[in-house]
N, C-alpha and C positions, 0 to 999 in steps of 0.2 A: 685666490679668494680675497675679497675686500676685507679690510680690517673690521673686526667686530668688537664692540664693547662687551663687558662681562654680562650686563643685563640683556643685551640683544642675543648673545650666544645662548644664555640660559633659556630664553624664550623659545629659540629654535629647537633646543634639546628637550623641552618640556620639563625643565627644572626651575627651582627658585635660584636667585642669585647666590644666596648663602650656600645652597647645595652644590652649585657649580664651583664656588670658591673652595669649599671643603674638599671636593673631589680633586681639584688641581693640586691642593696641598698634599693629599694622599699619594698623588702621582709624582711628588717631589719637584713640582714646578715652583718658581718664585711666587711669593704672596701677591695677591691681586686685590684691587678695590673694585667697587661697583662700576666705576666709570673707566677702569683700565682697559686697554686694548689687549686682545688675545692674538697670539701668533697662530698661523695655520697648523703648526705642529701641536700646539696646546689644544686647539679645537678638535682636531682629529683624534687625539689621545683621549679626550673626554668622551667623544662620540663612541670610540671603540670600547672604552670602559663600560659605558652604559649598555652597549649591545651585548658585551660579554656577560654582564650581570643578568640580562634577560635570558640568554641561552643557558647559563648555568642553572637557573631555576627551572627552565623547560626540561633540560636533561635530567635534573633531579626528580621531577615529576614522572618522567617516562620510566626511570629506573626503579622508582619506589612505589609505582602504582600497583595496587593489588585489588583483585575482585572482591567485593563485599559478600558476606554470607547471604543466602537467598532471603532471609528474614529481615535484612537491613535495607535501607534506602540506597539507591544507586549513587555513586560518588559524582561530583561535578565533572563535566566534560573537560577534556584537556585544555581547550581554549579558555574555559571559565577559570580553571585552576591556575593556568599561567598568568591570566590577567590579575587574579587576586595576589599572586606572589610578586608580580611586577610592582603592584601598588605598595606592597610591603617594602620592596627594595628601594623604591623612590623615596618612601617616607624615611627609611633608615639613612639614606644619603643626605636628605635634607634635615636630619636631626630630629624628626618628629617621632613620637612613640605611638605604636598601635597595639592595643591589647590583643593578646592571642585568645581566640574564641574556641571553645570546645565544639566538636561536631554536634549537629542538631540532635541526633539520637542520644548522645551522652547528656545533653541538657535536659531532654525529656525524661530520661531514665533517672537522673540524679535529682530532679526537682522534688522538693519535699511537699507533702500534701498542704494545700492552702485552704484557708477558710473563705477566701474570696471566691465569688462565683466566676466560672470560666468565661473568658471573653471569646466570642465567636469571631473567627478570622477566616479568610479565604485567600488563595494565591492571587498575587498581582493587585493587591489593594494599593490605592494611592497614599501618599504621606498624610494628606488631609483626612482621608477616611480612617486611616490607622489612628491618628490623633483623636478623632471623634470617638471611636470604640474604646480607646485606652483612657478617655477622660482627661486628656492633656492638650497641650498646644502643638501646632505643627513645628514650631521652632524647637521645642524640646525633642521631638522625634528626629529632626534634622541634626541636632547636636549628637544624638546617639549614632546616627549614620556616619557622621564625621569621625567619631571615635573608632569606627570600623574601617576607616580608610576610604570612604566614598562620600561624595557631596551630592545629596539628593535635593530635588526641588519639591515644592508643595504638591504638584500634580504628577510627579513621577511615580510609576508603579513599581512595587518591590516584589521580588520573588518570595516563595514561602520560607526558605531558609533564613533570609534577611529578616523577615517579619518575626520569626520565632526567636532570633537572637535579640531583636529589639524588645520583644515581650519579656525575655529573660532579664534584660537590663532594668526594666521597670518593675520586675518581680511579679508579673501578672500571669496567672494560669490561663492557657488558651485552649480552644477547641475548634477544630476545623469543621466548618459547616458545609453541607452539600450544596451543589450549585442550584439544583431545582428542588423545591419542596416536594417531598414524596409522601407527606402525611396529609395531603389535601383530602377533605371529606368529599367523596364523589357519589355517595348514595348507593342505591341498589343496582346490582348488575342485571341488565336486561338482555334478552336475545338480540343478536345483531346479524346482519346479512353475511353469508360466506364470501370469502375472497378467493377467486379462482384464477390461477395463472395458466395461460395457454401457451404451450411450448412445442417445438418440433423443427423439422428441417425446413429450409427456405422453400417457398412456393408449394407447400403441401396443403394449403387451404385453411390456415388458421384464421386469418382475417375474414375470409369469405364465410366461414362457418359462423363467426360472430355477427357478421352482417345479417345473416338469416335470422339469428336469434333476436337481434335488436331491430330487425326490419329496416336497416339502413344500407348505405352503399359506400362504406368507408374505403374499401379496397380500390375503388375507381380513383380516389384522390391520392393514392400512394404512387410514388415514382416507380414505374414498371410493375405496378400492382404488388409490390413487395413492401412490407412494413419497415419503415426507416427509423421509428422511434417507439417508445413504450406508450401504449394507450390504455387508459383506465375508463371503463364504461360500466354503466348500471343498466341491467336488464330486469324485467319483471316476469315472474313465473307464478301463476296462480295467485297473483296479487302480492307476492313477496319479492323484494329486491334481491338480485344476485349480482355481485361485482366481479367483472372480468378484467384481467390484466393481459393485454396483447403485447407480446415482446418480440423484438427482432431476433429470433433464434432463442438465445438464453443469456446473452451478455448482461443485460440489465438485471435480470433475475440474480445472476451471480454477483454482480457489483453490489447489490443491496445486501446479500448475505455476507459479503466480504466486509461490510461496514457494520455488521451485527444487527441488521434489520430483517427479521424473519416475519414477514407480513402476510404471507399467503397461507391459506388453510388447505387447499386442494390443488393438485396439478393435473391438467388435462394434456396428455401426450398425443399430439396429432400425427398420424402416419397415413400417407397417401396409399391407397390399396393398389394403385397401378405401378408404384415405384418401390414400395416396401421400406425396410429399414435402411436409412442412410447414415453417413458419419455424424451429421449434426443431430440426428434423432438419438443416437447413442449418447452423445454428449449431453443433450437435454435430459435423457433418462438418468444419467449419472448425477447430474446436478439436482434433480428432484429427489433421488435417493439420498444424496448427501444432506439435503435439507430436512429429510425425515417427514415429508408430507405424503398423504395418501395419493395414489395415482389412478386416473381413469384414462383408458386408451380409447381415442376416437379415430376410427378408420375412415378417412374421408375419400371422396371421389369414388364411392362404391357403386355408382350407377354407370361408370364408364365401361366400354366394351372389353377393355383389357384388365378390369379389376380382378384382384385375386386375394380376397380377405383371408382365406385359409393360409396362404403363404405368409402373410404378415403375422398371423397368430403363431405359426411355427417358428418364424424368425424371433419373435418376442420370447418364446420359450427357450430358445438357444441362448438368449442373453439374460435369463433369470427372471423373466416376467411371465408368470403363468396366469392366463386369463380364464374366465369362466368357460367351461366346456372343454378346456385343455388341461384339466387337473389343478386349476387354481381358483382364486376368489377375486382376482382383479377384474373390475368392470371393463368390458370391451364392447363398444357400440359401433356398428357400421352406420355411417352417416353420408349425407349428400347435401351440399350447400345450394344445389339447384332445385331439387325436388322437396327438400326438407326431411328426407328419410332419416330416421333415428334421432332427430333433434329432441323430440319429446322424451325419448328414453335417456338421452344424455343429461337433460335437465333433471329427470327423476333420479338418476344416479348421483348427481351433485347434491340434490336435496337429502337423499338417504345418508350420504357421508357427512353432510353438515349436521343432520339430526343426531348422528352417532357422536359427533364431537361436542355437542351441546355448547355452541358458540355464544358467549355472553360478554358484555362490556358495560361499564358505567356510562351513563349519558350526562350526568351532572358534573359540574366543576370545569376548570380550564381545560382546553383541548390539548391533547398530545397525539403526535402522529409521526409519519415518516415521509420523506420526499421520494416520489416515484420517478419524476424527471423534472428538468428545469431548462428553460430557454429564455432568450432575450427577444421580445416582441418590439418591432419598430415603434409602434404607437403606445404600447402599454408598459414598456420597460421589462424588468426581470419578472418572469412568471414561473411558478413552481406548482406542479401537480402534487398535492399532499393527500395521503390516505390517512384518515382520522382513526386512531386506535382507542382513545378514551376521551370523554368529555364532549363538549359541543363548541364548534368554532363559529364565531359571528363577526360581522363587519365591525371594524374599529378595535379589535383585540390586538394588543401588543404582543409580539412573539420574538423568539430567537431560534435560529437554526444554524448549527455549526458556528462559524465565526461571523455570521450575518444576522441582522435584526431588522425590525420594521413594525409597521402597524397595518393591519388588513385594510387595504383600500377598497377591495371589492372581492366577491366570491362568485366564480363562474363554474357552470357544469361543462361537460365535454363538448356541448354545442355552443358554448360561449354565452349562454343565457344566465342572467343573474340568479343567485341563490340567497335565501335569507339566512341559512345556517347549514352546517355540515355536522352530521352525527357519526358515531362509530361505524367503520367499514366503508363510509361513503367517500369517494375521491372528489376532490374539489381543486380548481385552479385558483391559486392565491396570488393577488397582486399586492405589492408593497415591500418587496425584498430590497435590502441595501446592496446585495450582490447576488451571485449565482451559486446556490448550493449544489451538491452532488447527489445522485441517486443513493438512497440509503441513509442520508443525514437525518438526525432526529429533528423534530419540529415541536416546540413547546410554547404555549401561551403563558406569559408572566404578568406580574402585577401592573407594571407601567413601562413606558418606552425607555425611561432612564435606566431601569433595571435591565431591560433587554440590551441596550447599548453597552452597559457595563459588562454584562456576561459575555457578549460577543467579543469585546476587546480582550477580556481575560482568556477566552478560548483561543483567540488569534495568537496571543503571546505564548500560551501553553503549547499550541501546535508548532510554533516556531522553535520552541525549546526542544520539542520531540524530534523535529527534523534535524536540528543542529547536533543533538546528542546521539542520533542513530549512527552507530559505528560498526555494527556487525549484523549478520543475517538473523532474521527472526526465527527462521526454520532452516536448520542445517544438520547434517549428520553428526557433527561434533556436538552441537547443542542437544540433539536427541540422545546421544550417548551419555551426556551428563545427566539428563533428566531420567534416563533409564536407571542409571546408577543410584539416583536419589529416590527412585520408586515413584516418580511423579508422572510417568507415562506408561500406559498399558497397551497402546496401539500405535503402530508406525504406519502413517498413510502415505501412499505413493501415487503419483500421476505418471503414466508411462506413454511415451510416444516413440514409434519405431518407423523404419522405412517401409516395411511390409506387414500385413496383418499376421502372417505366420510367426514372425519374430516377436511381435507384440504379445501374441498369445503364449508363446513359449516363455518369454521373460516374465509374464504375469504369473504363470503356473509355477515357475522356478522361485520367484520372490515370495509368493504366498506360502510356498513350502518351507520357507525359512523360519516360520513362527516357532517360538520357543515357549516354555511353560508360562513365563510372566509377561511376555510381550507378543502380540499378534501383528503380523504384517497384513495390511489391507490395501489392495489396489483399488482406489476409488474411481479411476478412469484409465482406459488404455485406448489408444487410437493410432492412426497412421498419418504421417506427414510431419512437417517441421513443427517445432514448439512455438505456439502462438500466444497472443494475449489472453485468450480464453482459458488456456491451460494455466497461466500464471494466476488469473483471477480465481480459478477453482482451487489451486494450491493455497492461495492466500486465505480463502474463505474456510478451507478445511484443515489448515495448518499441516500441509503435506509438502514433501519434496518432489521435484520433477526429475525423472530419469529418462534420458534420451538414448536410443540405440540406433546408431548409424544416421542420426539426424542432428541438426543444429537448431538453436533458437533463432527466430527472426529478430531483426534489429530492434523493433519496437518492443518485442517480448523480453529481450535481454535487458533493455533499459527499464522496463516496468519491474522486472524481477530484482534488479539492483536497487531500485527505488523502494520497493516494498519489502525487501529483505528475504526473498524466496530463493533457495538454493536450487540451481539447475546443474545436474551432473550428467555428462554424456560419456558413452562407452562404445567401443568397437568390438569388444569381446564379452559375451554374455557371462562368462565366469568371473570377470572382473567386477561386474555389477553385483553378482550374487555374493562375492567375497566381501565387498564393501558393506553391504547391508548386514551381512552376518557378523562382521567385525564390529559394526556400530552397536548391534544388539548385545554383543558379548563384552563391549567396552574395550576393544583392542584395535582401534582404528590406527592404521599406519599414516604417515605424513601424506597429505593430499597433493595430488599432481594437478596443477591448474594450468589450463591452456590460455596463453596470452597472445592476442592478435597483434601482428606487426604491421601488416599492410597487404596490398594486392597489386597484381600487374596483369596486363593483357598481352597475350602472345600474338605478335604481328608477323613474325617470319620464322620459319624452321630452317636451321642451318645444320648440316651434317659435317662433322669434322672427323677425319680419319683418326682412329685409335682413341678418340675421345667421345664418340657417339653423337647424340642429338643435342643441339644447343637451341634454346628458345630465345629468339630475338624479341624482347619484351619492352613494354612501356609501363613504368610504375604509375599507377592511377591513384594510389592511396597509401599513406604511411610510408614505410620504407622496406627495402629488401636487404637482408644481411646474409653473409656468406655461410653462417652456421645455422640458418633457420631451417625449420621443417616446412614442407610445402604440400598443399592440397590442390590437386588439379580438378577444376570444375568445368563441366561441359553441359550447356543447356540446363543449368541449375542442379545437376547431379554430379556427385563425386566419382571420378573414374580412376584416380590414382592418388596415393599418399606416400611421400618419400622425403628425401633430404636434399638440400641444395649442396652441390659438390663444388661448383665454381661460379664466380660472379665477376664479370668484366665490363669495363667501360671502354669502348673501342678496343685497343690492344692491351690495355693495362688492367691488372687485377685490382679489384675494389673490395673493401671490407663491407661497405653498404652503399646503397643507391636510394636517394630520396625521391619523393613524388615529383613527377614532371620530367624525369630523365629516362633515356633509353639505356638498355643494358642487355648483355648476353648471359643467360642463366643455364647452368648445367644441373640436371636433376638425376640423382642416382636411380637407376632402374627404369626410367621413363623412356619408352620407345614408341609410344603411340600419341605423341603430342600433335596438335593441329592448330592452325591459325584460328584465332577467335576464342581459344580456351582462356579461362580465367585462373590465375595462380593466386592462391591465398596463403600467405606466409604467417607462421606462428612459432612460438616456442613453448616448451613445457617447463613450468617451474614447480618445485617441490615446496609446499607451504606447510609449515609445522602446525599440528593440531593445537587448539587452545585448551583441550581437556583430554 
């Protein structure tokens, strides 16, 4: 290392020259001046001392962290707490003093009543904005932040905790204001059109039925005549508008519910009379039930020679949907998109249900709504289809949606024709977004574009904090056990996926039979096949856990579940699933056994060794293979064997592990039906201690 002067070394270490000189003195090195040279030993010792100081504080935080009571705010994340303590450490080394602040909840609880009017604040205000509402200068606010160990700039945004501490320094009472004004005078509530979502299995005639209603030919424009995106259309019946949402199956419908947007009033379940109930039909039915909206069954293709409407009605009864004429009250209409059979009856049924619900909304005031879908158009930029819920949207209105903002450049209907305004229940394509929102995001018109920009930036910062602070699943058996103990939950919701329908039905009956006096088990969906993204979306929207029996989650579903905090539990023995659910309800969960993936390999040659059995000559394609791993043998996507690795060799030598890209010989206990082309998936089972 080239020789460094004290001030150069201090700069590299992030210290002041005085702080470095004092640190060297504490380490018993000879006194140094600002321009003195440091030896390599002195520099490394100072660097190690600083590193140890940081680790000591980090370990202290880990050992001393305790979960706050449910009624108290969440503590800062580990990274935030460590950063704060490192600032205090550096200040102590440099000889500066930082006043110790009480927690925000203690400040608010101990604050005496004040005769001053409360100052309205909101998270992530800038220093300049804070100075304005406090009636002081930005330099005074910056001085307060310096006393707290941070140097803020005029345009820097501060989190809520920092703002409350600064307000305490000024002796000002504060009140957190809501982001969007909820007391807007909107006038009288007037009748609005019903919003109808059309759901069902792929290629069962959803879009074709809507085409007949709207006298258009949308289906011909879709790739393969299958709906690729959510469409929002307005049809007229007896001079009154009816809004239809045409979805690709049910994914978009669920995504909107997952983000808290319940925009539909009626669900039309489309079933082809020639094919009957299909897996996606059942999924759509479960989603509609979970949303709590009234259901109308439309049996399509009833004019085909192999149509069998009675079979469809009987199948519906088996799945808990009793239609008219079969002991129930659910509307069931036989329709045809070719001849128009039953379309009038379907629209009459929609009108009856809409009349029963007495659908009304205010037409005055700034518009509020929800994003149905969004896309980027090459010539127009970001476009979002927005369904208006309250107020009236007009061209030029400033708006905010999620962390995006803008001003309405243009309003278009589904045919891309300009609209002068959009009223409640009417879908409209809005141009002018600064980015691309997601289905289910709220849409609000605000006072001006500056307010919209400010709100969008605050939401972006708040979203970033939520992502950084997310450290445990939102829905897990451990969390449910704690909520049951606190009396905060009365219903345990479960999504079941199994390898065959018989197993799914047996597991469903067994789990629902575990209901106890205070808590009921409710299976909101059961199906056959691997756990997919739709299952994760349903679990997220309904706050449910996912139970898999002899199936695994797809890669994209696992990634989504980890991101959204949804627990997926897989079992090979039905009694293990029942015992886990029962134990969670009784508050006696044992340590969780978690499966950790190690890697995978492809079998390229089968070698038979006398007295040792079958050896799989394999090529490691992902991760690694270890000698003590468990292994799952997959053939054509199905599991045919599950066992343990008994030997692992590279050429003639034993190996502890083999990395990706290398060949090896693998012995598997009890495996005598291996074949070339089989995939070996390696994993281990770890015992994870419960957090409650």
